[in-house]
Wavefront OBJ file of the C-alpha trace (Angstrom):
o trace
v 86.747 95.308 107.581
v 88.906 93.015 105.515
v 92.000 93.204 103.453
v 89.908 93.076 100.047
v 87.960 96.324 101.168
v 91.169 98.146 101.657
v 92.742 97.226 98.262
v 89.160 97.726 96.525
v 89.503 101.214 98.025
v 92.787 101.964 96.722
v 92.021 100.502 93.283
v 89.294 103.016 93.251
v 91.617 106.018 94.339
v 94.186 104.718 91.478
v 91.513 104.699 88.647
v 90.535 108.118 89.836
v 93.891 109.545 89.705
v 94.441 108.280 86.236
v 91.161 109.764 85.104
v 92.625 112.362 83.242
v 93.067 113.817 79.573
v 96.970 113.700 79.800
v 98.941 110.570 79.850
v 101.641 112.592 81.586
v 99.600 113.061 84.786
v 98.698 109.519 85.263
v 100.537 107.234 88.006
v 102.002 110.424 89.833
v 100.990 108.413 92.945
v 101.187 104.669 93.340
v 99.577 101.997 95.619
v 102.073 102.164 98.303
v 101.504 105.968 98.671
v 97.934 105.422 99.195
v 98.367 102.567 101.513
v 100.650 104.699 103.731
v 97.998 107.496 103.630
v 95.463 105.115 105.011
v 97.745 103.149 107.359
v 96.915 105.419 110.329
v 93.364 104.529 109.704
v 94.109 100.795 109.878
v 96.161 101.016 113.126
v 93.291 102.980 114.851
v 90.778 100.383 113.946
v 92.853 97.571 115.257
v 93.423 99.398 118.591
v 89.723 100.966 119.103
v 87.708 98.495 117.017
v 84.680 99.158 118.961
v 84.581 102.735 118.647
v 82.069 105.009 116.866
v 82.620 106.750 113.467
v 82.825 110.264 115.410
v 85.467 108.901 117.707
v 87.543 107.415 115.228
v 87.596 110.592 113.306
v 88.643 112.615 116.269
v 91.445 110.155 116.779
v 92.357 110.340 113.176
v 92.541 114.281 113.422
v 94.735 114.026 116.705
v 97.093 111.507 114.879
v 97.252 113.627 111.660
v 98.825 116.814 113.444
v 96.670 119.158 111.362
v 95.806 121.220 114.505
v 99.441 121.759 115.713
v 100.220 122.501 112.013
v 97.648 125.241 111.974
v 98.679 126.680 115.152
v 102.341 126.726 113.937
v 101.667 128.930 110.819
v 99.416 131.177 112.918
v 101.311 131.583 116.320
v 104.728 130.050 115.776
v 105.895 131.468 112.399
v 102.930 133.640 112.183
v 102.905 133.715 108.471
v 99.030 134.597 108.680
v 97.342 136.508 111.637
v 94.457 133.778 111.243
v 93.000 130.917 109.309
v 89.729 129.004 108.488
v 89.793 125.618 106.849
v 86.978 123.364 105.925
v 87.437 120.028 104.472
v 85.805 116.534 103.918
v 83.448 114.442 102.129
v 79.928 115.202 101.178
v 78.908 113.603 104.258
v 81.538 114.316 106.824
v 82.860 117.683 107.333
v 85.790 119.094 109.644
v 85.968 122.840 110.418
v 88.800 124.495 112.082
v 89.538 128.344 112.791
v 92.547 129.965 114.496
v 93.948 133.272 115.358
v 92.715 136.768 114.396
v 90.790 138.156 111.641
v 92.211 141.477 112.629
v 95.277 142.614 114.696
v 95.481 146.232 114.019
v 93.137 149.031 112.958
v 93.343 152.662 112.220
v 91.863 154.735 114.920
v 92.187 158.661 115.119
v 94.508 158.221 111.959
v 96.786 155.963 113.950
v 97.665 152.414 113.907
v 96.311 150.767 117.306
v 96.055 147.078 118.423
v 92.669 145.911 118.183
v 92.516 142.013 118.240
v 89.469 140.584 116.723
v 89.028 136.539 116.837
v 88.955 134.570 113.622
v 85.719 132.718 113.306
v 84.478 129.778 110.943
v 82.161 132.315 109.439
v 84.700 135.143 108.660
v 84.524 136.519 105.283
v 87.413 136.734 103.210
v 88.595 138.669 100.060
v 88.592 135.728 97.502
v 91.116 137.193 95.066
v 91.812 134.882 92.252
v 89.613 132.443 93.876
v 87.023 134.740 92.285
v 88.048 133.259 89.042
v 86.118 130.168 89.618
v 82.817 132.198 89.061
v 83.913 133.484 85.646
v 84.763 129.845 84.694
v 81.401 128.600 85.740
v 79.529 131.417 84.111
v 81.227 130.724 80.558
v 80.502 126.963 81.014
v 76.982 127.745 81.983
v 76.307 129.727 78.695
v 77.811 126.680 76.759
v 75.766 124.456 78.396
v 72.614 126.864 77.595
v 73.600 126.944 73.801
v 74.558 130.551 73.899
v 78.320 130.598 73.500
v 80.730 128.363 71.618
v 84.278 127.865 73.058
v 85.674 127.712 69.596
v 84.304 131.174 68.539
v 86.674 134.205 68.630
v 86.267 136.549 71.476
v 85.347 139.580 69.199
v 82.332 137.708 68.039
v 81.013 138.277 71.245
v 83.159 141.084 72.704
v 84.031 143.376 69.748
v 85.951 146.122 71.839
v 88.939 143.710 71.801
v 89.962 144.545 68.496
v 93.489 143.447 68.766
v 92.712 139.708 69.705
v 92.168 138.666 66.229
v 91.122 135.000 66.144
v 91.940 134.413 69.931
v 88.991 132.275 71.094
v 86.862 131.831 74.156
v 88.851 128.806 75.117
v 92.052 130.237 74.454
v 91.533 132.602 77.372
v 89.624 129.936 79.602
v 92.601 127.603 79.322
v 95.415 130.339 79.452
v 96.461 128.663 75.719
v 97.204 132.337 74.312
v 99.685 134.557 76.151
v 98.246 138.189 76.140
v 99.109 141.730 77.468
v 97.897 145.099 78.014
v 99.860 147.945 76.327
v 100.234 149.406 79.942
v 99.276 148.096 83.303
v 95.637 148.356 83.943
v 96.222 149.622 87.690
v 98.160 152.587 86.630
v 94.615 153.975 85.335
v 93.340 157.067 86.966
v 89.649 156.275 86.383
v 87.551 153.161 85.725
v 86.970 154.402 82.037
v 90.719 154.659 81.509
v 91.155 151.206 83.043
v 88.629 149.876 80.537
v 90.363 151.514 77.751
v 93.960 149.641 78.616
v 91.816 146.542 79.061
v 90.550 146.860 75.442
v 93.993 147.371 74.145
v 94.886 143.527 75.164
v 96.880 141.866 72.235
v 98.038 138.659 71.603
v 101.858 137.718 72.275
v 103.976 136.315 69.774
v 104.844 132.539 70.367
v 108.562 133.186 70.413
v 107.810 136.012 73.335
v 105.385 133.532 75.022
v 106.097 133.109 78.803
v 107.063 129.814 80.442
v 103.957 130.420 82.822
v 100.800 131.455 80.915
v 98.890 132.372 83.897
v 97.180 135.867 83.739
v 94.256 137.831 85.268
v 93.619 139.548 81.851
v 91.821 136.475 80.257
v 89.170 136.325 83.097
v 88.814 139.971 82.798
v 88.158 139.749 79.059
v 85.808 136.930 79.563
v 83.553 138.953 81.806
v 82.753 141.319 78.873
v 81.769 138.000 77.243
v 79.410 136.911 79.649
v 77.872 140.296 79.952
v 77.431 140.678 76.261
v 75.741 137.097 75.778
v 73.718 137.136 78.796
v 72.715 140.907 78.559
v 73.331 141.356 82.131
v 75.973 142.936 84.587
v 78.431 140.039 85.288
v 77.673 140.345 89.145
v 73.900 140.035 88.318
v 74.613 136.898 86.129
v 76.657 135.251 88.959
v 73.944 136.280 91.756
v 71.130 134.708 89.385
v 72.843 131.551 88.217
v 75.014 130.540 91.187
v 74.653 132.565 94.287
v 71.050 132.640 94.599
v 70.194 129.018 93.410
v 72.852 127.590 95.908
v 71.788 129.789 98.700
v 75.358 131.427 99.068
v 74.027 134.231 101.355
v 77.521 135.297 102.446
v 79.082 135.887 99.040
v 79.271 139.209 97.718
v 80.954 141.513 95.402
v 80.462 144.613 97.471
v 79.980 143.383 101.379
v 76.806 144.948 103.029
v 77.675 147.585 105.619
v 76.078 145.252 108.290
v 78.480 142.459 107.486
v 81.700 144.483 107.207
v 82.586 143.314 110.781
v 82.848 139.832 109.437
v 85.463 140.490 106.855
v 89.160 139.507 107.650
v 91.312 142.429 107.686
v 93.780 143.017 104.759
v 95.147 146.294 106.143
v 98.824 147.204 106.513
v 99.935 144.954 104.028
v 103.600 145.929 102.973
v 106.168 145.496 100.124
v 109.920 146.173 100.096
v 111.449 147.875 97.295
v 115.127 147.346 96.017
v 116.470 149.671 98.292
v 114.799 147.997 101.566
v 112.199 150.781 101.747
v 108.671 149.726 102.754
v 105.408 150.706 101.048
v 102.496 150.432 103.416
v 98.783 150.170 102.568
v 96.998 151.491 105.169
v 93.562 152.682 103.714
v 92.516 148.996 102.957
v 89.058 149.300 104.962
v 86.974 145.983 105.238
v 85.277 145.137 102.084
v 88.037 146.585 99.881
v 89.621 144.078 97.576
v 93.441 144.042 97.999
v 93.852 143.517 94.128
v 94.721 146.982 92.559
v 93.274 146.036 89.038
v 89.972 145.291 90.632
v 89.870 148.462 92.249
v 90.893 150.170 89.128
v 88.074 148.610 87.108
v 85.321 150.276 89.289
v 84.954 147.434 92.114
v 83.608 150.403 94.466
v 80.770 151.079 91.838
v 79.822 147.494 91.680
v 81.655 146.242 88.695
v 82.934 142.743 88.882
v 86.234 142.319 86.963
v 86.028 138.784 86.210
v 89.510 138.096 87.901
v 88.988 138.833 91.490
v 86.641 141.115 93.641
v 84.349 138.602 95.250
v 84.317 137.818 99.258
v 82.889 134.926 100.913
v 83.138 132.625 103.877
v 84.359 128.927 104.005
v 80.531 127.516 104.323
v 79.517 129.291 101.186
v 82.597 128.298 99.295
v 82.029 124.690 100.217
v 78.510 124.857 99.196
v 79.689 125.806 95.862
v 82.300 122.971 95.852
v 79.668 120.358 96.979
v 77.606 121.409 94.249
v 80.050 121.066 91.476
v 80.640 117.618 93.160
v 77.034 116.390 92.786
v 76.572 118.252 89.229
v 73.749 120.599 90.507
v 75.169 123.724 88.699
v 76.537 121.999 85.676
v 76.443 118.546 84.010
v 79.080 116.031 85.164
v 80.472 116.052 81.459
v 81.053 119.666 81.852
v 82.525 119.660 85.210
v 85.010 116.901 84.037
v 86.550 119.256 81.560
v 87.509 121.942 84.190
v 90.677 120.392 84.938
v 91.790 119.256 81.638
v 95.232 120.658 80.428
v 95.466 122.149 77.198
v 98.423 124.488 77.897
v 101.181 122.303 79.797
v 103.715 120.441 77.644
v 107.099 119.138 77.927
v 110.100 121.402 76.978
v 113.467 121.262 75.535
v 115.040 120.951 78.770
v 113.090 117.683 80.007
v 111.215 120.134 82.294
v 107.347 121.034 81.687
v 105.681 124.144 81.093
v 102.924 124.924 83.625
v 99.578 122.924 83.475
v 96.197 124.626 83.943
v 92.839 123.897 83.591
v 89.698 126.267 82.828
v 90.676 129.609 84.791
v 91.962 127.036 87.500
v 95.231 125.102 88.731
v 95.541 121.192 87.673
v 97.898 118.675 88.501
v 101.605 119.253 87.273
v 103.887 116.474 85.994
v 106.789 117.536 88.396
v 106.564 118.239 92.212
v 108.494 121.449 92.293
v 105.590 123.481 91.165
v 102.592 124.667 93.061
v 99.975 122.073 92.181
v 96.867 119.922 92.908
v 97.891 117.382 95.568
v 98.923 114.278 93.541
v 96.874 111.862 95.479
v 93.588 113.524 94.435
v 91.874 112.187 91.314
v 92.891 113.478 87.883
v 89.607 115.594 87.579
v 90.709 117.522 90.690
v 91.219 121.371 90.411
v 92.173 124.157 92.493
v 91.464 127.771 92.692
v 93.761 129.945 94.916
v 93.749 133.570 95.645
v 96.539 135.644 96.227
v 94.960 137.027 99.519
v 95.351 133.552 101.176
v 92.234 131.717 99.821
v 92.214 128.261 98.150
v 89.173 126.273 97.077
v 89.595 122.609 96.174
v 87.357 120.234 94.161
v 87.616 116.618 93.532
v 84.507 115.624 91.666
v 85.378 112.024 91.612
v 86.579 111.396 95.132
v 83.763 113.693 96.339
v 86.121 115.697 98.319
v 86.051 119.422 98.923
v 87.980 121.919 100.748
v 88.332 125.787 101.270
v 91.060 127.362 103.421
v 90.774 131.344 104.039
v 93.496 133.261 105.467
v 94.421 137.072 105.979
v 98.139 136.586 105.134
v 98.468 139.909 103.771
v 97.417 141.943 107.142
v 100.256 143.563 108.620
v 102.739 141.371 107.045
v 105.507 141.810 104.318
v 104.113 139.870 101.575
v 106.362 141.087 98.780
v 110.326 141.771 98.763
v 112.497 142.860 95.913
v 115.061 139.838 95.200
v 117.910 142.137 96.238
v 116.587 142.434 99.648
v 115.433 138.900 100.299
v 118.824 137.800 101.816
v 118.007 140.229 104.593
v 115.145 138.302 105.918
v 116.099 136.789 109.396
v 114.615 134.008 111.365
v 114.007 135.495 114.742
v 115.666 133.069 117.291
v 113.276 133.476 120.249
v 110.083 132.937 118.108
v 111.267 131.300 114.839
v 109.340 134.025 112.816
v 110.869 135.355 109.487
v 111.353 139.127 110.021
v 112.719 142.001 107.993
v 114.237 144.964 109.944
v 112.566 148.066 108.171
v 114.899 151.317 107.780
v 113.343 152.560 111.164
v 114.838 149.569 112.805
v 111.300 147.890 113.484
v 110.699 144.551 112.737
v 107.979 143.079 110.476
v 106.979 139.653 109.745
v 107.313 138.351 106.387
v 104.636 136.047 104.844
v 106.267 135.284 101.224
v 106.446 131.585 102.427
v 102.717 131.395 103.414
v 101.768 129.436 100.295
v 104.431 126.761 100.863
v 103.455 126.171 104.341
v 99.625 126.387 103.608
v 100.143 123.562 101.278
v 101.443 121.338 103.895
v 98.012 122.060 105.950
v 95.964 121.378 102.846
v 97.819 118.104 102.169
v 97.253 116.965 105.794
v 93.528 117.811 105.237
v 93.131 116.021 101.997
v 94.978 112.987 103.660
v 92.444 113.085 106.358
v 89.505 113.279 103.793
v 90.782 110.085 102.018
v 90.858 108.404 105.615
v 87.481 109.784 106.286
v 86.030 108.453 103.065
v 87.525 104.861 103.559
v 85.972 104.934 107.065
v 82.542 105.808 105.716
v 82.979 103.114 103.127
v 83.797 100.615 106.045
v 80.426 101.754 107.912
v 78.303 101.619 104.815
v 79.173 97.938 104.665
v 78.785 97.000 107.940
v 75.549 95.008 108.953
v 73.751 96.910 111.165
v 71.624 93.858 112.398
v 74.818 92.102 113.592
v 77.577 92.939 116.286
v 79.592 95.686 114.524
v 83.424 95.008 114.483
v 85.862 96.958 112.519
v 88.927 94.398 113.281
v 90.785 93.977 110.121
v 90.586 90.516 108.775
v 92.019 88.730 105.992
l 1 2 3 4 5 6 7 8 9 10 11 12 13 14 15 16 17 18 19 20 21 22 23 24 25 26 27 28 29 30 31 32 33 34 35 36 37 38 39 40 41 42 43 44 45 46 47 48 49 50 51 52 53 54 55 56 57 58 59 60 61 62 63 64 65 66 67 68 69 70 71 72 73 74 75 76 77 78 79 80 81 82 83 84 85 86 87 88 89 90 91 92 93 94 95 96 97 98 99 100 101 102 103 104 105 106 107 108 109 110 111 112 113 114 115 116 117 118 119 120 121 122 123 124 125 126 127 128 129 130 131 132 133 134 135 136 137 138 139 140 141 142 143 144 145 146 147 148 149 150 151 152 153 154 155 156 157 158 159 160 161 162 163 164 165 166 167 168 169 170 171 172 173 174 175 176 177 178 179 180 181 182 183 184 185 186 187 188 189 190 191 192 193 194 195 196 197 198 199 200 201 202 203 204 205 206 207 208 209 210 211 212 213 214 215 216 217 218 219 220 221 222 223 224 225 226 227 228 229 230 231 232 233 234 235 236 237 238 239 240 241 242 243 244 245 246 247 248 249 250 251 252 253 254 255 256 257 258 259 260 261 262 263 264 265 266 267 268 269 270 271 272 273 274 275 276 277 278 279 280 281 282 283 284 285 286 287 288 289 290 291 292 293 294 295 296 297 298 299 300 301 302 303 304 305 306 307 308 309 310 311 312 313 314 315 316 317 318 319 320 321 322 323 324 325 326 327 328 329 330 331 332 333 334 335 336 337 338 339 340 341 342 343 344 345 346 347 348 349 350 351 352 353 354 355 356 357 358 359 360 361 362 363 364 365 366 367 368 369 370 371 372 373 374 375 376 377 378 379 380 381 382 383 384 385 386 387 388 389 390 391 392 393 394 395 396 397 398 399 400 401 402 403 404 405 406 407 408 409 410 411 412 413 414 415 416 417 418 419 420 421 422 423 424 425 426 427 428 429 430 431 432 433 434 435 436 437 438 439 440 441 442 443 444 445 446 447 448 449 450 451 452 453 454 455 456 457 458 459 460 461 462 463 464 465 466 467 468 469 470 471 472 473 474 475 476 477 478 479 480 481 482 483 484 485 486 487
C-alpha cells in the first residue's frame, strides 16, 4: 500500500460525497475528516502488515469500540432490551446481536419475566422503514411507464377529492404539507379510517410546518399503487420486490409459525402531563405498534403504505444491496431517491428539513437527525419509530440495517412538562422515571441519539473495510504480500 492509494481513495469519497443535486449539501466533510476515518486502518497495517484481511478486519472492529457501544445501549443505559446490526460492503459483512428480544410477557393475565435472546435473524416491526417499499413501488410503476410523477394524485386515486392539483411527486418528496380532518387512529373501524384518510387536504403555505415529514402521503400513495397495478398493495410488493429478491422473512402479517421470531414491543408506555402512565399490554408478537396501521386494517391484511411490515436484518440487507447493484431499479432512478426537493434556507439562516423520496437524506446542519455526512451524496436512510433503520449508499456500495425493540417495557414518550422528572440512576446510569405507584421504569426517549453513535461507528468501519478490500484487490498475488505503507 502506498500514499497514492490512500489519497485516491479519499478523492473517490469526496467525489461521491459531492454527488448531490443540492450545492448546500456539498463539502459537509473534508479530506482531513476522511483521513481521520481511515487512520486506524493505516496504523494497523503498519503494525500487522503480514496479517490476513479477516484478521485486520477483526482488529479494526476491536479498535472501533462498536461492541462496547452496543453493550452500553443494551446493558448499561438499557435504552433498548436488544439490538441487531448488519453492516458493510457488498463483499464484506459484519453482524452483531445483543440482549433480549423479550423481557416480559403476559401469562395468565399477569406480566411475568420471561427473557428470550435476541438473535441475528430476529424479526422486527419495521414501522416507518416500511415506507421504502412504497417508494420503490411508485418508482417501479414509473419505470414501467404506468405512472407519471407530475400527474395529480386524483388522476389515479379519485377518492382524494380535496387534494386538487397535488402531484404524486409532491407526496413522494414531502413537498406539500397535508392533513386529515381528524386523526386516522381515532376511527372505530377500518371503513371509518379510510373515510378519514380520504378527507386529506392541502395545508395553506402560510400554515405549512417547518418539518413536512408525514405518514399521510405514503398512505395515499398506497392507493395510487393499487389502482394503477390493479393489485392489493401487499400483493404488488410481494410480486415485484419480496419474491424476486428472495426476501422470505419479510411479511405484512407474520405467519403463526414465525411469531416466536418477532421482537416484543409489548408494555410500551407513555406519560401524560400529570405524570400518569398509559401502558400497552396487548401488543402480541406480529402486531404493529403504529396505531394508524392497526386502524387501517392491518389485521385483515391491509398494507397502509407508511408502516406495517415486519422483517429481519438479512432480508433488509438483501433489499439494500439490490438497490446498490441496480437489481430492482435502474441506477438513474435509484440516484433520484436521495434528491431533496423540499429543504431550503429559512429567513433565520437555518434550514428546513431535507428529505428524499419517503426517506431521509443529508441535512445542511449537524443539529438534525440526518444521513451521516461522510456517506455519499446519494445515500438515503429509512428509520422506523420502533427502533429500526436502513441505510443505502449506492455510490460507495455500503449498506446497513439496525433493528431494536426499544419500545418493549420502556417509556418511549413523555409529556414535556414531565421530562424534568427523568433521573439518571446512580448505580446503573440508566434514565428512569418514577411512576405514581413509586415503581421505576426505564426511559428510551434518547434511543435515537445513542443509536446514531453506533451507526456512525459501523459506517466508519465500512469505509475502512472498503479501503482494505481495495488494497487487497491491488496486491499482486504472485509476489510476496506486504501491506506496509510506502511513499
